[in-house]
N, C-alpha and C positions, 0 to 999 in steps of 0.2 A: 534436412538439418538434424532432426531428432534421431534418425536412425544412425547417423554418424556419431552423434553424441552418445547414444546408447552403447555403440560398439566400443567406445573409448573409455567408458566408465567401468570401474571395477565391479565385480558381481556382488560384493558385499561391503557394507560400511565398516566392517570389523576386520579389515585386512591386516592392520597392525596396531600397535599400541598408540601411535600418534593419532590415528583416526578416532580411537576410543576417547582419547584425551580431548581432541578437538570437539567431538560431539557433546561430551559432558560439559565442557566449558561453554560452548555455544548455548546449550540448553539452559544453564543457570543464568547466562546473560539475558537470554530471551525472557526467562521468568522474572528477572529483575526489571527489565524494560516494560513488561506488561503488568506490573504491580498496580494496585488500586490507586496509588498516588500519581501515576503517570499514564492513565488511560489515553489511548491514541487520539481520542476525539474529545478529551476533557475541555470544558469551557471554564476558564478560570474566573473566579468571582470578580477580580479586578477588571478583566476585559468585558465581562458581561455588564458590570455596573457602569463602565464608561460608555458602552454602546447604548445603554438604556437612557443615558443622560443627554446624549447629543441628538440633533435632528438636522435635516437638510443634507446637502451634498458634502461629504467628508471623504475625499478620494484617498488621500495618503494614509489616514488611520485604517481604512478598510483594506488597502493594499498590504499594509503591515500585518494586519490580522490574518489575511489570507496566506501570506508567506509564512508566518509563524505557525499557522495551523498545519500547513503541509510539512514544514521542517520538523515539527514535533509529532507528526502523525506516523507512528511506528508501523501501523498496518499498511499505509500507503507506501512507505519506504520499502518495507519487506516485499510487497507485491512488485514494486518497480525493480528491486534487486533481482527478483526471480525472473522478470520479463527480460532483462538485459543480460542475464547470467551467461548465456551461450551466444549472444550476439556480438559480432566482432566488427562489422562494417557500420560506419556512421549512418549510412542511408537506411540500413535495416533498423538501427536503433531509433532513428527519426520517425520511421513509419509506425513502429509499435508505440512509442511514446506519444505520438500525435493521435493515434487511435484511442489510447487511454485518456488523453486530455480531452478529446472530442466527447467521449462518453461521460466523464465526470463533469465537464463544463455544462453539457446539455441538461442533465438531470438536476444539477445543482441550481442553475438559473431558473429553470421551469418549476422545480420543486418549491423554491422560495417564493417565486412570483405568484404561483397559484396556491401557495400555502399547503402543499402536499408533503406532509411529514410521515415518516415511518418510525415505529417504535425504535428508539436509539439502540436498545440492547439487541433487537433482532437484526437490524441492518448492520450493526457492527459485527454480529456473529457471522452474517453472510460475507462480510468483507474479510473476516478471519478465514472463512472457507476458501476465499479466492486465493489466499496465500498458500493454503494446503493444496489446492488444485494446481497452482503453478509449480510448486515443488514436485508434485507427482509427475507433472508433465515433463519437467526437466530430467527426471531420472528414467524416463521412458516407460512409465507404468501403464499408460493407456494402450501403447502398442502391444504390451504383453497381455494385458487383461482383455482388451476389446478387439485386438487384431488390426487396428487402424489408428491413425493419428488425428485427433480432432483439430479443426482449423484454429491455429493459434491466434491469428489476427481477429477472428470473430470473438474468440474467448476474451481477448484483451479488451475489445470494445464493450462487450456485454458486462464484464466485471467493472469496467470504467463507469458504466451507467449506475451500478450498485454503489460504487465509491462516491459518485456524485450525490446519490440520495443520502448517503451518510453525511456528506458535507451540508446538504440542504437541511437535514434534520437538526444539525447543530446550529446553523445560522438562524433557524426559526427559534431556537432556544434563546438566542440573543435578544429576541423581542425588539428588533430594530424598528425605528420610526418609518412609517410609510412615506414620509417626506424625503424625497431623494433616494427612494429605494432602488430604482433601476441603475442609476450611476454608481451608487455605493456597492451594489451587487456585482456590477461589472468590474469595479475596482478590486473587490475581494477576489474575483476570479483571476484577474491579472496577477494579484499577489500570490494566489495559489500556483499559477504557472511559473512565476519567478521562483517560488520556493521549490517547485518540482525540478526546475532546471538546476538550481543550486545543489539539491540533494543528488540529482543525477550526475552532476560534475564530480562530486565527492566520491560517489560509487564508482564511476568510470576510472578515476585516478587510482583508486585502490585496486580495482579489478585489473587495470593495465599492468600494475606491478606484480600482482599475484599470478597473472597468466604467463608471465615470463619465467616463472619458477617451475621446477618439476612437480612441486606439490599440488599444483592446480588440479590436474586430472586425478591425482591420487586422492584428493580430499573433496572433489566436486560432489561426489555422492553424499559424503558426510555433511557437507555444507547444506545441501538441499534437504536432507533428513532433519537437520537442525532447524531450517526454515519451516519445514512442515510441522515440527514440534511446536514452534512458536505460534503458528497458525492455529493449531489445536488448543493451545493455552488460551489464546484470545477468544476462540469460540466458547471454550468452557467457562471462562470468566463472564462473558456476556450473557450466556444462557443462564448461568447461576444468578446473575444480577436480575435477569428478566423474571425468573421464578420466585425470587425472594422479595422483589420490589412490590 
């Protein structure tokens, strides 16, 4: 798949002025989305206060929080966008999305249950790198640099594990009651999957229209460079937060 993709992509993102404009616009949009006020994993004070006040089994509130977290998690959405960028068949999309879901569900549930948290700045920096990795994968960089194509399914699963640790770290920050922890955690995970499916539906609808236009392959390289830039922005912001905190 990737050799075909590489053959059909232009050799440079600067082929014409439309590409330059698209890249510049996407860069500033990514900068806006990754501003300090909308961190991909930010825990709002209202949500945190509500969770700290309740105890027992509260399935619907935790499902809502899980869906909200995924729908507003720009790093998750960017990675998901990169994963399905060149996937056309629904069965292929289902396989990759399932691998990603398996990865982040496993580490999220186990991480919270066993109270294994990773510094939020560092894990979010790794998640930002997952976006960079996938963008480079989409433009065929590893074939040119390494001479072979890394296993994309394994990479999706592994980065799913890191995304799950990011979710676990933020759930731990909620300081939720141990009373009803397992059902609430499972409900949160269901909400995450619902949010992921909703985000995926929006992405696929947009991609289906874009793929029908001649501009898709003209600007595919540029779109992935923009996605890579967004990943580097997220990495830079998280590492800055780590060193100054």
